C-alpha positions in Angstrom: -15.5 20.3 27.4 -16.3 17.1 26.1 -14.5 15.6 22.9 -16.3 13.1 21.0 -14.6 10.0 19.1 -16.8 8.2 16.3 -15.5 4.7 15.7 -14.1 4.5 19.4 -13.6 1.0 19.5 -11.5 0.3 16.3 -7.9 0.0 16.2 -6.9 3.7 16.1 -9.9 4.8 18.5 -8.8 2.0 21.2 -5.3 3.9 21.3 -6.8 7.4 20.9 -9.3 7.2 23.9 -6.6 6.0 26.0 -4.3 8.5 25.0 -6.8 11.3 25.5 -7.6 9.6 29.5 -4.0 10.1 30.1 -4.3 13.9 29.5 -7.4 14.1 32.0 -9.8 14.5 29.1 -13.5 14.0 29.3 -14.5 11.7 26.9 -17.7 10.5 25.1 -17.4 7.4 22.9 -19.8 6.9 20.3 -20.1 3.3 19.4 -22.5 0.8 17.3 -22.0 -2.6 18.6 -18.6 -4.0 19.2 -16.9 -2.2 22.8 -14.4 -5.0 23.3 -11.6 -2.5 23.2 -13.4 -0.2 25.7 -13.6 -2.2 28.8 -13.1 -0.7 31.4 -12.3 2.6 30.5 -13.7 5.4 32.3 -15.9 7.4 29.5 -19.2 8.1 29.0 -20.6 5.6 25.8 -22.9 6.8 23.7 -24.9 4.3 21.3 -25.1 6.0 17.5 -25.7 5.1 14.3 -24.0 6.8 10.8 -27.3 5.9 9.5 -29.2 7.9 11.8 -28.4 11.7 11.9 -30.8 12.6 14.7 -28.3 10.1 16.9 -25.4 11.7 15.7 -27.0 15.5 16.6 -27.6 14.4 20.2 -23.8 12.5 20.5 -22.4 15.9 19.5 -24.7 18.6 22.1 -22.3 20.0 24.3 -19.1 18.5 22.6 -16.2 20.8 21.6 -13.8 18.4 19.5 -14.9 15.4 17.8 -12.4 12.7 16.0 -13.9 11.1 13.1 -12.4 7.6 13.1 -15.4 5.5 12.4 -15.2 3.5 9.4 -15.7 0.3 7.0 -11.6 -0.7 6.1 -12.1 -3.2 3.2 -10.0 -4.3 0.2 -12.8 -6.5 -0.8 -14.8 -4.7 -3.7 -18.0 -6.4 -2.8 -17.8 -4.3 0.7 -18.2 -1.2 -1.8 -21.9 -0.2 -1.1 -21.0 -0.8 3.0 -18.0 1.5 2.7 -20.0 4.0 0.8 -22.8 3.9 3.2 -20.6 4.2 6.3 -17.3 6.3 4.8 -19.1 8.4 3.0 -22.7 9.2 3.9 -21.7 9.1 7.7 -19.4 11.4 7.3 -21.5 13.5 5.3 -24.3 13.0 8.3 -21.7 14.0 10.6 -20.3 17.2 9.3 -24.0 18.4 9.7 -24.3 17.4 13.4 -21.1 19.1 13.9 -21.8 22.2 12.8 -25.2 21.9 13.8 -24.3 21.6 17.6 -21.0 24.0 16.8 -18.3 21.9 17.5 -15.1 23.6 18.1 -12.9 21.4 16.3 -13.5 18.5 13.8 -10.3 15.9 13.5 -11.0 14.0 10.7 -9.0 10.7 9.6 -8.7 10.5 6.0 -6.4 8.2 4.5 -3.1 7.9 2.3 -5.3 5.8 -0.3 -7.3 8.7 -0.4 -5.1 10.9 -2.5 -3.4 10.0 -6.0 -0.1 8.8 -6.8 2.2 10.3 -9.1 3.8 7.4 -9.7 7.7 6.4 -9.9 9.6 8.0 -7.0 8.0 10.8 -6.6 6.9 10.6 -3.1 2.9 11.7 -2.4 2.6 15.0 -0.5 -0.4 17.2 0.5 -0.2 18.4 -2.7 -1.5 15.5 -4.4 -5.3 15.7 -5.6 -7.8 13.5 -4.4 -7.9 10.1 -5.9 -10.3 9.1 -8.5 -12.1 5.6 -8.9 -9.7 4.4 -11.2 -6.6 5.6 -8.8 -7.3 3.4 -6.2 -9.3 0.8 -4.4 -12.6 1.1 -3.6 -11.8 2.1 -0.3 -9.6 4.6 -1.2 -12.3 6.1 -3.6 -14.6 6.1 -0.4 -12.2 7.9 1.6 -11.3 10.7 -1.1 -14.5 11.2 -1.5 -15.4 11.5 2.1 -12.0 13.5 2.3 -13.7 15.9 -0.4 -17.0 16.8 2.2 -15.0 17.6 4.9 -12.8 20.2 2.3 -15.9 21.4 1.0 -17.5 21.4 4.8 -14.0 23.7 6.0 -14.5 26.2 3.1 -17.7 26.8 4.2 -16.7 27.7 7.9 -16.4 24.6 9.5 -13.3 24.5 11.8 -11.6 20.7 10.6 -8.3 19.7 10.5 -7.9 15.8 8.6 -4.8 13.7 9.1 -4.0 11.3 6.0 -2.0 8.1 7.6 -0.3 5.3 5.6 -0.7 1.3 6.7 -1.4 1.6 10.5 -0.1 -1.3 13.3 0.6 -1.5 16.5 -1.3 -2.7 19.8 -4.7 -2.4 21.1 -5.6 -3.8 17.8 -8.6 -6.2 19.5 -10.8 -6.7 16.7 -8.2 -7.5 15.1 -7.8 -5.3 12.1 -6.3 -6.9 8.4 -2.9 -6.1 8.9 -2.9 -7.2 12.3 -4.0 -10.5 11.4 -1.4 -10.7 8.7 1.2 -10.0 11.6 -0.8 -12.7 13.4 -0.8 -15.2 11.1 3.1 -14.6 9.7 4.0 -14.9 13.9 2.4 -18.4 13.6 4.5 -19.4 10.5 1.5 -19.1 8.1 1.7 -17.1 4.8 4.4 -19.4 3.7 3.8 -17.5 0.0 4.1 -13.5 -0.1 3.5 -10.9 -2.9 6.5 -8.6 -4.4 5.3 -5.5 -2.9 5.1 -3.1 -0.1 3.9 0.0 1.9 4.8 2.5 4.5 4.1 1.7 7.6 3.5 3.4 10.5 2.4 3.0 14.4 -0.5 3.7 15.5 0.8 5.4 18.5 2.6 7.9 16.7 -0.4 8.4 14.4 -2.5 9.1 17.7 -0.2 11.3 19.3 0.5 13.7 16.0 -3.4 13.9 15.3 -3.6 15.1 19.4 -1.2 17.8 18.3 -3.4 18.6 14.7 -6.0 19.1 17.3 -3.8 21.5 19.3 -1.9 23.1 17.1 -3.3 22.6 13.5 -4.8 26.0 11.6 -8.4 25.4 10.5 -8.3 23.3 6.9 -4.7 22.0 7.5 -4.2 18.1 6.0 -1.2 16.3 7.4 0.5 13.2 5.8 1.2 10.5 8.7 4.2 8.3 6.8 6.2 5.6 8.4 8.9 3.2 6.9 8.5 1.8 3.5 9.2 -2.0 3.6 8.1 -4.9 1.5 5.7 -7.6 2.8 8.7 -9.6 3.2 10.7 -7.6 4.8 8.0 -7.2 7.4 7.9 -11.1 7.7 11.6 -10.8 8.5 11.3 -8.6 11.4 8.0 -10.8 12.9 10.5 -13.6 12.6 12.9 -11.8 14.2 10.8 -10.5 17.1 9.8 -14.3 17.7 13.7 -15.4 17.4 13.4 -17.6 14.2 13.8 -17.7 10.6 11.5 -19.2 8.2 11.9 -19.7 4.2 8.7 -17.6 2.3 8.7 -17.1 -1.1 7.6 -14.1 -2.7 5.7 -14.4 -5.7 5.8 -12.1 -8.7 2.7 -9.8 -9.3 1.5 -11.7 -12.6 1.2 -15.0 -10.3 -0.6 -13.2 -7.5 -2.8 -11.3 -9.4 -4.0 -14.8 -11.1 -4.5 -16.5 -7.2 -5.9 -13.3 -6.0 -8.7 -13.6 -8.7 -9.2 -17.1 -7.7 -9.4 -16.5 -3.8 -11.5 -13.6 -4.7 -14.2 -16.0 -6.3 -13.8 -18.5 -3.3 -14.4 -15.2 -1.4 -17.7 -14.7 -2.8 -18.7 -18.7 -2.7 -18.0 -19.3 1.2 -18.5 -15.6 2.4 -14.5 -15.2 3.7 -12.3 -12.1 2.8 -9.4 -13.1 2.0 -6.2 -11.8 2.8 -4.7 -10.8 -0.8 -7.5 -9.7 -2.9 -7.0 -7.7 -6.4 -7.6 -4.3 -4.6 -4.8 -5.7 -2.0 -2.9 -6.0 -4.8 -3.6 -2.8 -6.2 -2.4 -0.9 -3.0 0.9 -2.6 -2.3 1.9 -2.6 -5.9 2.6 1.2 -6.2 5.5 1.1 -4.1 4.0 4.7 -2.7 6.7 7.0 -1.1 5.1 9.4 1.5 6.2 12.5 2.8 5.7 13.5 6.3 7.7 16.3 6.1 4.8 18.6 6.9 3.9 17.0 9.8 7.2 16.6 11.0 8.1 20.5 11.1 4.4 21.7 12.5 3.1 18.9 14.8 6.8 17.5 15.4 5.7 14.1 14.6 8.4 11.5 14.7 7.6 7.8 14.2 9.2 5.1 15.9 11.4 2.4 14.5 9.2 -0.4 12.7 11.4 -3.3 14.7 10.2 -1.5 17.8 6.3 -0.9 16.7 6.8 -5.2 15.3 8.2 -6.1 18.3 5.7 -4.4 21.0 2.8 -5.1 18.5 3.7 -9.0 18.6 4.2 -8.9 22.4 0.8 -7.2 22.8 -1.3 -10.1 21.1 0.5 -12.3 22.9 -0.7 -11.1 26.2 -4.2 -10.8 24.7 -4.3 -14.5 23.9 -4.2 -14.1 19.9 -0.7 -16.3 19.6 -2.4 -19.0 21.3 -3.0 -22.5 19.8 -2.3 -24.4 17.4 
């Protein structure tokens, strides 16, 4: 039977495709425009648009399992309408296509940002409610609404499971992703000033392996938080410097100063069309110091995230092999 992947050309999709091909799976890769990450892979490709329900219905015909990864990720609130169209309405259209095509199982990739944060030192678990518009970033709000749609479909009979990863880093980051760009900049000696804050970081390969196990083993309607190691941005920078065998001095700006700077950068971005590394939503995400419990995934899926030092080192090696660290 066929396994279909939406968002196959993204960071997680590129890794998932390779893992499933290693298992001998027959893949149908649902792509829109960019296919750089899929070059040379022995898999069927189908052009679809999440704005076109008929293309999704055709793509799901004869499919046994769907992995839904297609997403617009941005920490720029100017992209809120785009994220709503892709992340929310696109998910709604895909759910309808899965039901109409009698897909056996849907694995939906949500986000830790889709869940509310209880604050303090209380870890986020699968019992946390979905975030509201004021609880999270614009991206997180779009993912919360999308996950709500998947839960409704599961309650109505669709066999769906959900995974909620934290901040993903790792190889096969062809675009590269926002955090991939941060790692590249750090590796090239950039970003002399960072922000006081951090996140739970997890390797893309560990996320993909857990999602495959969820497809195989999870009961319908279950969801799993996939977190790794919480580190500050300064600690991430030190790991990058250690992998590059050097030591640079970087400053960590307090949040009040970073907030002023982010406001200025947001305005400059509106003028020149470029998204800065640190925006108001970036600060909202990393300023929570959120801890995440992946106990359920560890117990039921065998989820064991690798050491972050290994992830950073191997990711930079991959970027170097791909030529992302070359040049001035």
